[in-house]
C-alpha positions as CSV (number, residue, x, y, z in Angstrom):
1,M,28.6,14.8,13.3
2,A,25.0,15.5,14.4
3,S,22.1,16.3,12.2
4,L,20.7,19.8,11.9
5,L,18.5,19.0,14.9
6,D,19.8,15.8,16.4
7,D,18.5,14.2,19.5
8,S,21.4,15.8,21.4
9,T,19.9,19.2,20.6
10,T,16.3,18.3,21.4
11,P,16.5,16.9,25.0
12,G,14.0,14.3,25.8
13,A,13.0,13.5,22.2
14,G,12.5,9.8,22.0
15,R,14.2,9.2,25.4
16,T,11.8,10.3,28.1
17,G,8.7,9.3,26.3
18,A,7.5,12.9,26.1
19,P,6.5,14.3,22.7
20,P,9.2,16.2,20.9
21,P,8.9,20.0,21.4
22,A,6.6,21.6,18.9
23,P,8.5,22.9,15.9
24,G,8.6,26.6,15.2
25,P,8.4,28.2,11.8
26,D,10.8,27.0,9.2
27,D,11.9,24.1,11.3
28,V,11.7,20.4,10.4
29,R,12.6,18.3,13.4
30,S,14.2,15.0,14.1
31,K,11.5,13.0,15.8
32,G,13.5,10.7,18.0
33,L,13.3,7.6,15.8
34,R,16.2,5.1,15.7
35,R,18.7,6.2,13.2
36,N,20.6,4.1,10.6
37,S,18.6,0.9,11.5
38,V,17.7,0.1,7.8
39,G,20.0,-0.3,4.8
40,L,19.3,-0.4,1.1
41,F,18.4,-4.1,1.1
42,G,16.2,-3.9,4.2
43,S,14.4,-0.8,2.7
44,A,13.7,-2.7,-0.5
45,V,12.4,-5.6,1.5
46,I,10.1,-3.3,3.4
47,G,8.7,-2.1,0.1
48,L,8.1,-5.6,-1.2
49,S,6.7,-6.8,2.1
50,T,4.2,-4.0,2.3
51,V,2.9,-4.6,-1.3
52,A,2.4,-8.3,-0.5
53,P,2.8,-9.5,-4.1
54,V,1.5,-13.1,-3.6
55,Y,-1.6,-11.9,-1.8
56,C,-2.2,-9.2,-4.4
57,L,-1.9,-11.7,-7.2
58,T,-4.3,-14.3,-5.7
59,S,-6.9,-11.6,-5.2
60,T,-6.4,-9.6,-8.4
61,L,-5.7,-12.1,-11.2
62,G,-9.4,-13.2,-11.5
63,P,-11.0,-9.7,-11.4
64,T,-8.5,-8.3,-13.8
65,V,-9.2,-11.1,-16.3
66,G,-12.9,-10.4,-15.8
67,E,-12.3,-6.9,-17.0
68,V,-9.6,-7.2,-19.7
69,G,-9.2,-10.9,-20.5
70,L,-6.0,-11.9,-22.3
71,Q,-4.7,-8.3,-22.1
72,M,-4.0,-8.7,-18.3
73,P,-0.2,-8.6,-18.8
74,V,-0.2,-5.3,-20.5
75,V,-2.7,-3.9,-18.0
76,F,-0.2,-4.9,-15.2
77,L,2.5,-3.0,-17.2
78,A,0.2,0.0,-17.6
79,G,-0.4,0.1,-13.9
80,F,3.3,0.2,-13.3
81,L,3.7,3.3,-15.4
82,P,2.0,5.9,-13.2
83,M,3.7,4.3,-10.1
84,L,7.1,4.7,-11.8
85,L,6.4,8.3,-12.7
86,V,5.2,9.1,-9.2
87,A,8.3,7.3,-7.8
88,F,10.4,10.1,-9.4
89,A,8.5,12.6,-7.4
90,Y,9.0,10.7,-4.1
91,R,12.7,10.3,-4.9
92,E,13.3,14.0,-5.6
93,L,11.3,15.3,-2.7
94,N,13.0,12.8,-0.3
95,R,16.4,14.1,-1.4
96,V,15.6,17.6,0.0
97,V,13.1,16.7,2.7
98,P,13.9,13.2,4.1
99,D,11.0,13.4,6.6
100,C,9.0,10.4,7.8
101,G,5.7,12.3,7.1
102,T,6.5,11.9,3.3
103,S,3.4,12.8,1.3
104,F,1.9,14.8,4.2
105,T,5.0,16.8,4.9
106,W,5.9,17.4,1.3
107,T,2.4,18.4,0.2
108,V,2.0,20.8,3.1
109,K,5.3,22.5,2.2
110,A,4.4,22.7,-1.5
111,L,0.7,23.2,-1.6
112,G,-0.3,24.4,1.9
113,P,-1.6,23.0,5.1
114,R,-5.2,22.1,4.1
115,T,-4.2,20.2,0.9
116,G,-1.4,18.5,2.9
117,W,-3.7,17.5,5.7
118,M,-6.1,15.9,3.3
119,C,-3.2,14.1,1.6
120,G,-2.1,12.7,5.0
121,W,-5.6,11.7,5.7
122,G,-5.9,9.8,2.4
123,L,-2.7,7.9,3.2
124,V,-3.7,7.0,6.8
125,V,-7.2,5.9,6.0
126,A,-6.1,3.8,3.0
127,T,-3.6,2.1,5.2
128,V,-6.2,1.3,7.9
129,I,-8.4,-0.3,5.3
130,V,-5.6,-2.4,3.8
131,L,-4.4,-3.4,7.3
132,S,-7.9,-4.8,8.1
133,N,-8.1,-6.6,4.8
134,L,-4.6,-8.1,5.2
135,A,-5.6,-9.4,8.7
136,G,-8.7,-10.9,7.2
137,V,-6.8,-12.7,4.5
138,A,-4.2,-13.9,7.0
139,A,-7.0,-15.4,9.2
140,E,-8.7,-17.0,6.2
141,F,-5.5,-18.6,4.9
142,L,-4.4,-19.8,8.3
143,Y,-7.4,-22.1,8.5
144,L,-7.1,-23.0,4.8
145,L,-3.5,-24.0,5.4
146,V,-4.2,-26.0,8.5
147,G,-7.2,-27.7,6.8
148,E,-5.0,-28.5,3.8
149,V,-2.2,-30.0,6.0
150,L,-4.7,-32.0,8.1
151,G,-6.9,-32.9,5.2
152,S,-9.9,-31.6,7.2
153,R,-12.7,-29.5,5.8
154,A,-14.0,-29.1,9.3
155,V,-11.1,-26.8,10.2
156,V,-11.9,-24.6,7.2
157,D,-15.5,-24.4,8.1
158,F,-14.7,-23.6,11.7
159,G,-12.5,-20.7,10.6
160,A,-15.2,-19.4,8.3
161,R,-17.6,-18.8,11.3
162,T,-18.0,-15.1,11.7
163,E,-17.1,-14.9,15.4
164,V,-14.0,-17.2,15.0
165,H,-12.9,-15.2,12.0
166,V,-13.2,-11.8,13.7
167,L,-11.4,-13.0,16.8
168,T,-8.6,-14.5,14.7
169,V,-8.3,-11.2,12.8
170,L,-8.1,-9.2,16.1
171,A,-5.4,-11.6,17.3
172,F,-3.4,-11.0,14.1
173,V,-3.7,-7.2,14.4
174,A,-2.7,-7.3,18.1
175,V,0.4,-9.4,17.3
176,A,1.3,-7.1,14.4
177,T,0.8,-4.0,16.6
178,V,3.2,-5.4,19.2
179,I,5.8,-6.3,16.7
180,S,5.6,-2.9,15.0
181,Y,5.8,-1.2,18.4
182,R,9.0,-3.0,19.1
183,G,10.6,-1.8,15.9
184,M,12.0,-3.1,12.6
185,T,15.4,-4.3,13.7
186,A,13.9,-7.0,16.0
187,T,12.1,-8.7,13.2
188,K,14.1,-7.9,10.1
189,W,15.3,-11.5,9.6
190,F,11.7,-12.6,10.0
191,Q,10.7,-10.2,7.2
192,Y,13.6,-11.4,5.0
193,A,12.4,-15.0,5.4
194,L,8.8,-14.2,4.7
195,V,9.5,-12.1,1.6
196,G,12.1,-14.7,0.4
197,L,9.5,-17.5,0.8
198,Q,7.0,-15.5,-1.2
199,M,9.3,-14.9,-4.1
200,V,10.7,-18.5,-4.2
201,V,7.2,-20.0,-4.2
202,L,6.1,-17.5,-6.9
203,V,9.1,-18.5,-9.1
204,G,8.2,-22.1,-8.5
205,F,4.6,-21.5,-9.5
206,V,5.5,-19.7,-12.7
207,A,8.0,-22.4,-13.7
208,M,5.5,-25.2,-13.1
209,A,2.6,-23.4,-14.8
210,L,4.7,-22.8,-17.9
211,G,5.9,-26.4,-17.8
212,K,2.3,-27.7,-17.7
213,A,0.8,-25.1,-20.1
214,G,-1.7,-26.7,-22.5
215,D,-1.7,-30.0,-20.5
216,A,-4.4,-29.2,-17.9
217,P,-7.4,-31.5,-18.4
218,G,-10.7,-29.8,-19.4
219,V,-9.0,-26.4,-20.0
220,D,-8.9,-24.6,-23.4
221,A,-5.7,-22.7,-22.6
222,P,-4.6,-20.2,-25.2
223,D,-1.2,-20.0,-27.0
224,F,0.9,-17.0,-26.2
225,S,0.4,-14.0,-28.4
226,W,2.0,-10.6,-28.5
227,A,-1.5,-9.2,-28.7
228,W,-1.6,-9.8,-25.0
229,M,0.8,-6.8,-24.8
230,D,-1.5,-4.5,-26.9
231,P,-3.6,-2.2,-24.7
232,F,-5.8,-1.3,-27.7
233,S,-7.1,-4.8,-27.8
234,V,-9.0,-4.3,-24.6
235,S,-12.8,-4.4,-25.3
236,S,-13.5,-0.9,-24.1
237,F,-12.0,2.2,-22.4
238,G,-14.1,1.5,-19.4
239,A,-12.8,-2.0,-19.1
240,F,-9.3,-0.8,-19.5
241,T,-9.6,1.8,-16.7
242,A,-11.3,-0.7,-14.4
243,G,-8.3,-3.1,-15.0
244,L,-5.9,-0.2,-14.6
245,S,-7.4,0.6,-11.2
246,L,-6.9,-3.0,-10.1
247,S,-3.3,-3.0,-11.3
248,I,-2.5,0.2,-9.6
249,F,-3.7,-1.4,-6.3
250,I,-1.2,-4.3,-6.6
251,Y,1.7,-1.8,-6.7
252,W,0.5,0.2,-3.8
253,G,2.8,0.2,-0.7
254,W,6.2,0.6,-2.3
255,D,6.3,4.1,-0.7
256,A,6.8,2.4,2.7
257,C,10.5,2.6,1.8
258,L,10.3,6.3,2.1
259,T,8.3,6.5,5.3
260,V,11.3,4.9,7.2
261,N,13.7,7.5,5.7
262,E,14.6,9.0,9.0
263,E,15.7,5.5,10.2
264,T,17.5,4.6,7.0
265,E,21.2,4.8,6.2
266,G,21.7,7.6,3.7
267,S,18.2,9.0,4.4
268,D,18.1,11.3,1.4
269,R,19.0,8.8,-1.3
270,T,18.7,5.2,-0.1
271,P,14.9,5.1,0.3
272,G,14.4,6.3,-3.3
273,R,16.7,3.7,-4.7
274,A,15.0,1.0,-2.6
275,A,11.6,2.0,-3.9
276,L,12.8,1.7,-7.5
277,I,14.4,-1.7,-6.9
278,A,11.1,-3.0,-5.2
279,M,9.0,-1.7,-8.2
280,V,11.2,-3.4,-10.8
281,V,11.0,-6.7,-8.9
282,L,7.2,-6.3,-8.6
283,V,6.5,-5.6,-12.3
284,A,8.7,-8.5,-13.4
285,S,6.9,-10.8,-11.0
286,Y,3.4,-9.7,-11.9
287,V,3.8,-9.9,-15.7
288,L,5.5,-13.3,-15.6
289,T,2.8,-14.7,-13.2
290,A,0.1,-13.2,-15.4
291,V,1.5,-14.8,-18.6
292,A,2.1,-18.2,-16.8
293,A,-1.4,-18.3,-15.3
294,L,-3.1,-17.4,-18.7
295,L,-1.1,-20.1,-20.5
296,F,-2.0,-22.8,-17.9
297,A,-5.6,-21.9,-16.9
298,G,-6.9,-19.6,-19.7
299,T,-9.8,-17.2,-19.2
300,G,-12.6,-19.7,-18.9
301,T,-15.5,-19.1,-16.6
302,E,-15.6,-22.7,-15.2
303,G,-13.3,-25.0,-13.3
304,F,-10.0,-23.2,-12.5
305,G,-10.2,-20.9,-15.4
306,L,-9.2,-17.4,-14.4
307,G,-12.6,-16.0,-15.4
308,N,-14.5,-18.2,-13.0
309,P,-16.4,-15.8,-10.7
310,D,-16.5,-18.5,-7.9
311,T,-12.7,-18.5,-7.7
312,S,-11.7,-15.0,-8.8
313,G,-11.2,-13.7,-5.3
314,N,-8.6,-16.3,-4.5
315,V,-7.1,-17.7,-7.7
316,F,-4.1,-19.5,-6.1
317,A,-6.5,-21.6,-3.9
318,A,-7.9,-23.0,-7.1
319,L,-4.6,-23.3,-9.0
320,A,-2.4,-24.6,-6.1
321,E,-3.0,-28.4,-6.6
322,P,-3.4,-28.4,-10.4
323,V,-0.2,-26.4,-10.9
324,M,2.0,-27.5,-8.0
325,G,0.6,-30.9,-7.1
326,P,1.6,-32.0,-3.6
327,L,3.7,-28.8,-3.3
328,G,0.5,-26.7,-3.6
329,V,0.4,-26.3,0.2
330,L,3.4,-24.0,-0.3
331,L,1.2,-21.7,-2.2
332,F,-1.2,-21.5,0.7
333,L,1.8,-20.9,3.0
334,A,3.1,-18.2,0.7
335,V,-0.2,-16.3,0.7
336,L,-0.4,-16.5,4.5
337,A,3.3,-15.3,4.7
338,S,2.5,-12.5,2.3
339,A,-0.4,-11.2,4.3
340,A,1.3,-11.6,7.6
341,A,4.5,-9.9,6.5
342,S,2.5,-7.0,4.9
343,L,0.3,-6.7,8.0
344,Q,3.4,-5.8,10.0
345,T,5.1,-3.5,7.6
346,T,1.9,-1.7,6.5
347,F,1.8,-0.2,10.1
348,L,5.0,1.8,9.1
349,P,3.4,4.4,6.8
350,A,0.3,4.9,8.9
351,A,2.2,5.3,12.2
352,R,4.9,7.5,10.8
353,T,2.5,9.8,9.0
354,M,0.5,10.2,12.2
355,L,3.7,10.8,14.1
356,A,4.7,13.6,11.7
357,M,1.2,15.1,11.8
358,G,1.4,15.1,15.6
359,V,4.8,16.7,15.6
360,Y,3.8,19.4,13.2
361,Q,0.5,20.0,15.1
362,A,-1.8,18.8,12.4
363,L,-3.1,16.1,14.8
364,P,-3.1,15.9,18.6
365,A,0.3,16.2,20.1
366,S,-0.1,12.9,21.9
367,L,0.5,11.1,18.5
368,A,4.1,12.6,18.6
369,H,5.0,10.3,21.4
370,V,8.0,8.1,20.6
371,S,8.7,5.0,22.7
372,P,11.8,5.8,24.8
373,R,12.9,2.1,24.7
374,F,12.3,1.1,21.1
375,R,12.4,4.6,19.6
376,T,9.3,3.9,17.4
377,P,6.1,5.9,17.0
378,G,4.5,4.0,19.9
379,R,1.3,5.8,20.4
380,A,0.6,6.2,16.7
381,T,1.2,2.5,16.2
382,V,-1.3,1.6,18.9
383,V,-3.9,4.0,17.5
384,A,-3.5,2.4,14.0
385,G,-4.0,-1.1,15.5
386,V,-7.1,0.0,17.5
387,A,-8.5,1.7,14.4
388,T,-7.9,-1.3,12.2
389,S,-9.5,-3.7,14.7
390,A,-12.6,-1.5,15.2
391,F,-13.0,-0.9,11.4
392,Y,-12.8,-4.6,10.5
393,T,-15.1,-5.6,13.3
394,V,-17.8,-3.0,12.5
395,M,-17.6,-3.6,8.8
396,T,-17.9,-7.4,9.1
397,L,-20.8,-7.2,11.5
398,I,-22.6,-4.7,9.2
399,S,-22.3,-6.6,6.0
400,E,-19.7,-8.6,4.0
401,N,-20.7,-6.5,1.0
402,V,-19.7,-3.3,2.8
403,L,-16.4,-4.8,3.6
404,V,-15.8,-5.8,0.0
405,D,-16.8,-2.3,-1.2
406,T,-14.3,-0.6,1.1
407,I,-11.6,-2.5,-0.8
408,Y,-13.0,-1.3,-4.1
409,A,-13.0,2.3,-2.7
410,L,-9.4,2.0,-1.8
411,G,-8.2,2.7,-5.3
412,L,-9.8,6.2,-5.1
413,M,-7.7,7.1,-2.0
414,I,-4.5,5.7,-3.4
415,C,-4.9,7.8,-6.6
416,F,-5.8,10.8,-4.5
417,Y,-2.7,11.0,-2.3
418,Y,-0.2,9.7,-4.9
419,A,-1.4,12.3,-7.4
420,L,-1.3,15.1,-4.8
421,T,2.3,14.1,-4.0
422,A,3.3,14.2,-7.6
423,Y,1.7,17.7,-8.1
424,A,3.5,18.8,-4.9
425,C,6.8,17.8,-6.5
426,V,6.2,19.8,-9.6
427,W,5.2,22.9,-7.7
428,Y,7.9,22.6,-5.0
429,F,10.6,22.5,-7.7
430,R,9.0,24.9,-10.1
431,N,11.9,27.3,-10.0
432,E,14.5,24.6,-10.7
433,L,12.9,23.1,-13.8
434,T,14.9,25.1,-16.3
435,R,18.3,24.4,-14.7
436,S,18.9,21.2,-16.6
437,V,17.2,18.5,-18.7
438,R,17.4,16.1,-15.8
439,D,15.6,18.6,-13.5
440,A,13.0,19.2,-16.1
441,L,12.3,15.5,-16.5
442,T,12.6,14.1,-12.9
443,K,11.2,17.1,-11.0
444,G,8.7,18.3,-13.6
445,L,7.6,16.4,-16.6
446,L,7.6,12.8,-15.3
447,P,5.9,13.5,-12.0
448,L,3.4,15.7,-13.8
449,L,2.5,12.9,-16.2
450,G,2.1,10.5,-13.3
451,A,-0.1,12.9,-11.5
452,L,-2.3,13.4,-14.6
453,L,-2.6,9.7,-15.2
454,L,-3.7,9.1,-11.7
455,T,-6.1,12.0,-11.8
456,G,-7.7,10.5,-14.9
457,V,-8.0,7.1,-13.2
458,F,-9.5,8.9,-10.1
459,A,-12.1,10.8,-12.2
460,K,-13.1,7.7,-14.3
461,T,-13.3,5.5,-11.2
462,L,-15.4,8.2,-9.5
463,V,-17.9,8.1,-12.4
464,D,-17.9,4.3,-12.5
465,M,-18.5,4.0,-8.7
466,W,-21.8,5.9,-9.0
467,D,-23.2,2.7,-10.6
468,P,-24.5,0.3,-8.0
469,A,-23.2,-2.6,-10.1
470,Y,-19.6,-1.5,-9.3
471,G,-18.2,-3.6,-6.4
472,S,-20.6,-5.8,-4.5
473,G,-23.7,-4.5,-6.3
474,S,-25.2,-2.8,-3.2
475,S,-26.4,0.8,-3.2
476,V,-27.5,3.6,-0.9
477,A,-30.5,5.7,-2.2
478,G,-29.7,4.4,-5.7
479,V,-26.0,5.4,-5.5
480,G,-23.3,2.7,-5.6
481,S,-22.0,1.8,-2.1
482,V,-18.4,2.0,-3.3
483,F,-19.0,5.7,-4.3
484,V,-20.7,6.4,-1.0
485,I,-17.8,4.8,1.0
486,G,-15.0,6.3,-1.1
487,V,-16.3,9.9,-1.3
488,G,-17.7,9.7,2.2
489,T,-14.3,8.7,3.6
490,L,-12.7,11.7,1.9
491,L,-15.4,14.0,3.1
492,L,-15.0,12.7,6.7
493,G,-11.4,13.7,6.4
494,A,-12.5,17.3,5.5
495,V,-14.8,17.4,8.5
496,L,-12.1,16.2,10.8
497,M,-9.8,18.8,9.3
498,L,-12.3,21.5,10.2
499,V,-12.4,20.1,13.8
500,M,-8.6,20.4,14.1
501,R,-8.4,23.9,12.7
502,P,-9.2,25.8,16.0
503,R,-7.1,23.3,17.9
504,S,-4.0,23.8,15.7
505,P,-4.1,27.4,14.5
506,A,-0.3,27.7,13.9
507,F,-0.3,24.7,11.5
508,F,-3.4,25.8,9.5
509,A,-2.1,29.4,9.4
510,G,1.0,28.0,7.6
511,R,3.5,28.9,10.3
512,I,4.8,25.3,11.0
513,L,5.8,24.0,7.6
514,T,6.7,26.3,4.7
515,R,8.4,26.1,1.4
516,D,11.7,27.4,2.9
517,T,11.7,25.0,5.9
518,P,15.2,23.5,5.9
519,A,15.5,19.7,5.3
520,L,16.5,17.3,8.0
521,R,20.0,16.2,7.1
522,V,21.3,13.1,8.8
523,E,25.0,12.8,8.4
524,E,26.5,9.3,8.8
């Protein structure tokens, strides 16, 4: 049987290359994407791949220790809590509205077009920033890996030259754009291999670090203590929230499972289950790696201690040889694989959100174009690739400090659109919360707690960002650069929304997506 609005009832959608017809009031449309191309396992792999666990760990272990010391494991657990609570909101909303616009679509339906537009903007711009950073990491580790294999420092130095680095980043982005344009089914085994490699190497690292704990020369490694799991042992509330912001970042991306819902078997249930599977795997990996790294390297500020500021941005590069010996090159390979895999899958949420915004007239209709051959959001994918390339090039040429500060500002945007989605869930289901205990919990209380926690982190981070010492230490007129970038990016979204209002009167008047818009039901 066909869906409510199958391709057969929308001639040309996804086949001729023309944008799907503009939806009328109370109408959620099928967008011409390839149906049933992703199963439960594939969807969970997409979530894990987008998060890039090995890359997140190598870039976050050091800064988190710098903020909370030995309490890193419990801070990683604390960061998981709001993600888990928000995941309930995603699951419940996806059950009734399995739309690839996810946060954008749901927030428009629940809270109105302006709030929804800003939520979609937060997701898209956060994704572009991460894409550029992932490409930068992939380029860096490519030369580190080659240099390690060849035993040549000259290769590493060559890759560190600004012009070489930028050109390599642009090449990575171009390849990822082409792969994403061609669709997920063409590269799913490649993704399985890259994610599998990451997890196998990570397990090997944890086992070897635990096996060598206390034996590393010149390291005063601590013995395990359950106090590491006590959040009240963190030195200050400010340090805890700073660590929490970092730990929230390392879970970001699991919602990519939901953005491919229109292409997933069982679109109303499978993506939510996949997201929960991915998150359980992530939290177990993060906590075990944190404990193993602490037991082996400690929190010292010299050598390969996790508190060493010279190695904090790339901990695995410092620990590869001491922990894994001649197998340390696998850790370099795992970080490269992590960044490369995530670079491809991170295109999914950006492109599909822009596709939905184009279909529902929140952005130019040209973004609703679906490739007639590959049935992917072709034009939106290309736009995401071009935006990523331009952003990284400009930021790199301006200043490395500015580029670093954009990453610090990312947490603000993540908290922003996740919290809005959770609030949207509570409001959307407000009339159903008294039907049962399950409804009260999964549609009301748990999403609300997640939204409040993220709102608190957002507010505290906003205050901390004002200080120029936050991030790279640079400032604009005495205000921290991270604050200027984070708030400025959100304000830019508000300006662009005002520009779109006269071009999309039906959307902003609330005539495109409403609370009563029927869900897209895909029957197998």
